[in-house]
C-alpha positions, 0 to 999 in steps of 0.5 A, spaced: 636 237 050 634 241 055 629 239 060 627 245 062 625 248 055 621 241 055 618 242 062 615 250 060 613 248 054 608 243 057 606 247 063 604 253 058 600 248 054 597 245 060 596 252 063 592 254 057 587 249 059 583 251 064 577 247 067 571 246 063 576 249 056 577 242 054 572 236 055 577 230 056 575 224 053 573 220 059 571 213 056 564 212 058 563 205 058 566 199 063 569 192 061 563 188 065 567 182 065 574 186 068 570 190 074 566 183 076 573 180 077 576 186 080 571 187 085 571 180 087 578 179 089 578 186 092 571 184 097 575 179 098 581 182 100 577 187 104 573 182 108 579 180 112 580 187 115 579 186 121 582 179 122 588 182 119 588 188 123 587 185 130 593 181 129 597 187 130 593 189 135 597 190 143 590 191 147 595 193 153 598 198 148 592 201 146 596 201 139 598 196 133 605 194 133 608 193 127 610 185 126 604 183 131 609 182 137 605 184 144 608 188 149 613 191 143 614 199 143 608 203 140 608 204 133 606 210 131 605 209 123 602 202 124 597 205 128 595 211 124 596 206 117 591 200 121 586 207 123 585 208 116 583 201 114 579 200 119 575 206 119 573 204 111 572 197 113 566 199 118 563 204 114 564 198 108 558 195 110 557 190 105 566 188 104 564 182 108 560 178 113 555 182 118 559 183 123 566 186 120 564 193 121 562 192 128 569 188 129 573 194 125 569 199 129 571 195 135 578 196 133 577 203 133 576 204 140 580 209 143 586 209 138 585 217 137 587 218 144 593 213 143 596 216 138 596 223 140 598 220 147 604 217 144 612 220 144 612 222 136 617 227 134 615 234 133 621 234 128 618 229 125 614 231 119 612 223 117 609 222 124 606 228 125 602 228 118 600 220 119 597 222 126 594 229 125 591 225 118 588 219 122 586 223 129 583 228 125 578 224 120 577 219 127 575 226 130 570 227 123 567 220 124 567 218 131 564 222 137 568 218 141 574 220 137 572 227 137 571 228 145 579 224 145 582 229 141 579 236 144 583 232 151 588 233 147 587 239 144 594 243 146 599 237 143 593 237 137 594 244 135 601 245 136 602 238 131 598 242 126 602 249 127 608 244 125 606 241 119 603 248 117 611 251 118 613 246 114 609 247 108 613 247 102 616 254 098 616 257 092 622 259 092 625 252 092 622 250 086 623 243 085 628 243 090 624 242 096 627 240 103 621 234 103 620 229 098 613 228 094 610 223 097 612 228 104 609 234 100 603 230 099 601 226 107 603 234 109 598 237 105 593 231 106 593 231 113 592 239 113 586 238 109 582 232 114 583 238 119 579 243 116 575 238 112 573 236 120 567 240 122 567 245 127 575 243 129 579 248 126 575 253 131 575 248 137 582 247 138 584 254 136 587 253 130 589 259 126 586 258 120 590 262 115 597 259 115 593 253 113 591 256 107 597 258 105 600 251 106 595 248 102 595 253 096 603 253 096 602 245 096 598 245 090 602 251 086 609 246 088 605 240 085 602 242 079 609 244 077 612 237 079 606 234 075 608 238 069 615 236 069 615 229 071 609 228 065 614 232 060 619 227 062 615 221 060 613 224 054 620 225 052 622 218 055 628 220 059 628 216 064 633 218 068 629 224 070 622 221 070 620 219 077 613 215 077 612 216 085 614 224 084 608 224 078 604 220 083 604 224 089 604 231 085 598 228 081 594 226 089 596 233 091 594 237 085 588 233 086 586 233 093 587 241 094 585 243 087 578 240 089 578 243 096 579 251 093 572 252 096 575 250 103 581 253 103 579 260 100 574 260 107 580 258 111 583 265 109 578 268 111 576 276 108 583 278 106 582 276 099 585 283 095 592 282 098 597 280 092 598 273 097 591 272 095 591 272 088 599 271 085 601 264 083 601 259 090 595 263 092 588 261 094 585 264 088 590 260 083 588 253 086 585 249 080 584 243 077 586 242 069 582 235 067 586 234 061 593 234 066 590 229 070 588 225 065 595 225 062 599 223 069 595 218 070 596 215 064 604 215 065 603 213 071 600 206 069 605 205 063 611 205 069 608 199 072 612 193 072 610 188 067 613 182 071 610 183 077 604 189 077 608 193 082 612 200 081 619 201 081 621 205 088 622 211 085 623 217 090 625 215 098 620 219 103 626 223 106 630 225 101 633 230 104 635 228 112 639 224 116 634 219 115 636 218 107 638 210 108 636 205 103 632 201 106 625 198 105 620 202 109 624 208 107 620 207 100 613 208 098 609 201 097 605 200 090 598 199 094 599 206 098 599 211 093 594 206 088 589 206 094 590 213 095 589 215 087 583 210 087 580 214 094 581 221 090 577 218 084 571 215 088 570 222 091 571 225 084 571 222 078 571 214 078 571 214 071 578 216 070 580 210 073 576 205 068 583 204 062 586 202 068 583 197 071 586 191 068 593 194 071 589 194 078 587 187 077 594 186 076 596 189 083 591 185 086 592 178 083 600 181 086 597 182 093 593 176 093 599 171 092 603 174 097 599 173 103 604 171 108 601 165 112 594 168 112 596 174 117 598 180 112 603 182 107 610 186 107 612 192 103 616 188 096 622 193 098 622 189 105 626 183 106 624 176 103 626 174 110 621 178 115 614 177 116 608 180 115 608 187 118 601 192 120 603 198 116 603 194 110 598 190 111 594 196 113 596 200 106 594 194 102 587 193 105 586 200 105 587 199 097 582 194 097 576 198 100 578 204 096 578 199 090 572 198 092 569 204 092 571 206 085 568 199 082 562 199 085 560 207 083 563 205 076 558 199 075 552 203 079 553 209 074 554 204 068 547 200 070 543 207 072 545 209 065 542 203 061 536 204 065 535 212 065 536 213 073 539 218 076 547 218 079 548 219 087 547 226 088 550 229 095 546 228 101 540 233 102 534 232 107 529 238 104 526 234 098 524 229 105 522 234 109 518 237 103 514 232 103 507 232 106 506 227 111 500 222 111 497 218 116 498 210 117 492 208 121 484 212 122 482 214 128 478 209 133 471 210 134 464 206 135 465 201 129 472 199 131 473 192 133 478 189 139 482 186 134 483 193 130 483 197 137 489 193 138 492 194 131 492 202 132 494 203 139 501 199 135 500 204 130 499 210 135 501 216 132 504 212 126 505 216 120 509 215 114 515 220 113 517 218 121 517 210 119 520 212 113 526 215 116 526 210 122 527 205 117 530 207 112 534 214 113 536 214 120 539 206 122 544 208 115 546 215 117 551 211 123 558 208 121 557 201 123 552 197 120 545 199 121 540 196 126 533 196 125 534 198 117 529 196 112 531 193 105 525 193 102 517 196 102 511 196 097 508 203 097 501 202 096 495 207 095 490 211 090 493 215 084 497 222 086 499 220 092 507 221 091 510 215 091 514 216 086 516 222 089 518 218 096 522 214 094 526 218 090 527 223 097 530 218 101 534 216 096 536 224 096 536 224 104 542 218 104 545 221 097 544 214 094 542 214 087 536 213 084 532 208 078 525 207 076 523 200 073 516 199 070 513 195 066 516 197 059 523 196 062 521 188 063 518 189 055 523 192 052 525 185 048 518 184 046 513 179 050 515 172 048 523 174 051 519 177 057 523 172 062 530 173 059 528 180 060 526 179 068 532 175 069 537 180 065 534 186 068 534 183 075 542 181 074 544 188 072 540 191 079 544 185 083 549 190 081 548 196 084 549 198 091 547 204 096 541 205 090 533 206 091 530 201 086 522 203 084 519 198 081 512 202 078 506 198 078 509 191 076 503 188 079 502 185 071 508 180 072 506 178 080 499 177 079 495 172 085 496 165 082 489 163 087 485 168 085 487 169 077 488 162 076 482 161 072 484 166 067 492 165 068 497 163 063 502 158 064 506 163 062 504 168 067 504 164 073 511 162 071 513 170 071 510 171 078 514 164 080 521 167 077 519 175 080 518 171 087 525 168 086 529 174 084 526 180 088 528 174 094 534 175 092 535 182 091 532 182 098 537 178 101 543 181 098 541 188 102 545 193 097 540 196 095 533 198 097 528 197 093 520 199 094 514 197 090 510 202 088 502 200 086 495 202 086 492 196 087 495 191 093 490 186 092 493 184 085 499 181 088 501 174 089 501 173 096 507 169 096 511 177 093 508 180 099 510 176 106 515 178 110 522 176 108 522 179 101 518 186 102 520 189 109 514 194 111 507 194 106 506 202 107 499 205 105 501 212 101 494 216 102 493 222 102 496 228 106 495 229 113 490 234 117 496 237 120 500 237 114 495 241 110 495 245 115 502 247 116 503 248 108 497 252 108 501 257 114 507 257 110 503 259 103 499 265 107 505 267 110 509 267 104 503 271 100 503 277 105 511 278 104 508 280 097 503 286 099 503 293 097 506 297 103 499 301 104 496 294 105 496 293 112 494 288 117 495 286 125 497 279 127 490 278 130 487 278 123 492 273 121 491 269 127 483 269 126 484 267 118 489 262 120 484 259 125 478 260 121 481 255 115 484 250 120 477 250 124 474 249 118 478 243 114 477 240 122 469 240 121 470 237 114 475 232 114 473 226 117 467 226 112 470 229 106 477 232 106 481 226 108 480 223 101 482 229 097 490 228 094 495 233 093 493 236 088 486 236 089 488 239 096 492 245 092 487 247 089 482 248 095 488 251 099 489 257 093 482 259 093 481 259 101 488 263 101 485 268 096 479 268 100 481 270 107 487 274 104 481 279 102 478 278 108 484 280 113 484 287 108 477 289 107 477 288 115 483 293 116 480 297 111 474 299 117 474 305 121 474 301 127 477 293 125 475 288 130 481 282 131 475 277 133 473 271 129 466 273 128 469 278 122 471 271 118 463 268 119 462 270 111 469 267 108 467 260 112 462 261 108 465 262 101 470 256 103 464 252 104 462 253 097 468 252 094 470 246 098 463 243 095 465 244 088 471 241 089 468 235 093 464 233 088 470 232 083 475 229 086 478 222 084 475 220 091 468 222 090 463 216 091 462 211 098 465 205 095 472 209 093 472 212 100 471 205 104 476 201 100 481 207 102 479 206 108 479 198 109 487 200 104 490 203 110 489 197 115 492 194 111 499 197 113 505 193 115 510 196 120 
């Protein structure tokens, strides 16, 4: 049989299936038992990251030696592999104890500068790829590492140029000089450079050679991917190579998912033949059916005896270093970890069918920890000790596996309860929120204790507290300091409590789910206790999510004030909620909010510190927020005027000043009690009145810019305000006094 014909058949078949034309059947459900067991195994491996890697670290060399012997030579490969394991360990804050991220972070100090300053060979593309990938990735994560890189900009630029020049060539087809693993590592390094913000410009790298190298890498990888899938489907064991297949798939996915970046690197010359022809940036794509076929073939090649994979193609396929030694072959956790990393960034569900195979690999890893010091590749002699690069690759595999498993578990829980999957980080929704005050102005009736409380909360506003306690601490790579994990949002109806919780999810790139009374009653009232336990059991699986408990006070009633009317079941339910909320808070895997209009209904034990970090009053929009929003609305409306509708800047200034002056005059007595929708009604009417005044004044023969022209407008504002004030939710004296008293219960 002519395998070239088989290859062309497979390539033609899949090339007809562009992205989106076929929707592959990706399994939608995850076996919870298998996933949970695998998560526990991977977490145990990942928890030893700093301990294992510190055993190989040489403080004097600021690097990692192969076997951990002090004073030995600088190991480029070991240090670069260790850097990746450590930055994943530092970012994975709940993989182990509280100090793990800080310990990993400490080991990363000065590694970037040490790698760039080491004596690596420019003609060794393996070393150059590892150095560039590690240093560019560190520079994107750590300001100190970026500074070290810029101090070695000349050497770094030469290394990148060497990689771009060493790219694959279309004319060499499947007879490339570089092995397929080395092709991927080269492409991965160039992508890391391109994806590090501003690095290409800061170092003075020519972007077009990067784009050309990446696009060629994608095209050659696609050919190799189709070829290996054809060999596997034809059961041609003499030509099929799972290592070539795995690394071709990795390059195909990695570069394919960065098409927009590659086109940006290419620049304005997008009409050239080089751009549009096969192997050009415009041809980059990812065919999901091809990816699924590749994954199936890779995991079918796993050895049943030990859970590892055959050695496959040597890293150096055509050079003087093509010797048959253990470190010239890929260690299985290395490429499986890379597959998991790509899946975590793209589509974790692609890994769902292969969790049992990944579990088997994890079992081999756990059983081959050499004296608790680390691991060695199965290709090395059984008499050799643990080595740094193998240990780092195992730990990287564990961290990447955890990302996939936890995303799968997250997605299942969020889907079950109608939640929203994590979206790209965006603070737009948070920034659009109207702020509200957490304290009130002092007056003659303020007591000495209240004055002290107000001093502590001086200038405190809701958005500042939310940002400082929930968002800002989690934007750092190490463990969040002063981070809150729970809060009770209380206040009158219509104050956007749900939107606040959702905006924090968007700002952090977290998932979001609302749990309400109906969720707990889904199995009927007689089964509510069992249902509560089930719901919280599922919620505890979530990581990096915002959980909003909406108006659940009926399940956590005050056992003292309601004792006379509460049933035994109600008291037991409150007690159960105490335990469940405490466990959810102590896990520190996600953030939860409780939204309520009735703070006084909650049992005191529910809202004590330890379960609930903050009690935050969510009131009506603050004065400054309303004025700023009105300014924006007014200016946007001006852009819709006809060309003959003229106005001056002084008139606009006076119109805005009129609104602000009026709002100040009615604020303390009435306006502060208007909720968002009521405030919007008044602002919209005020806008029309003031805009009419601007245009009317401008039609007179001698228009005056003074505020006196707006006396009639202010009279109209009073009339409109009075009508709305008579219909607002908080219109009687008692409800307004309750509003003020409620605000005083804020606990920061």
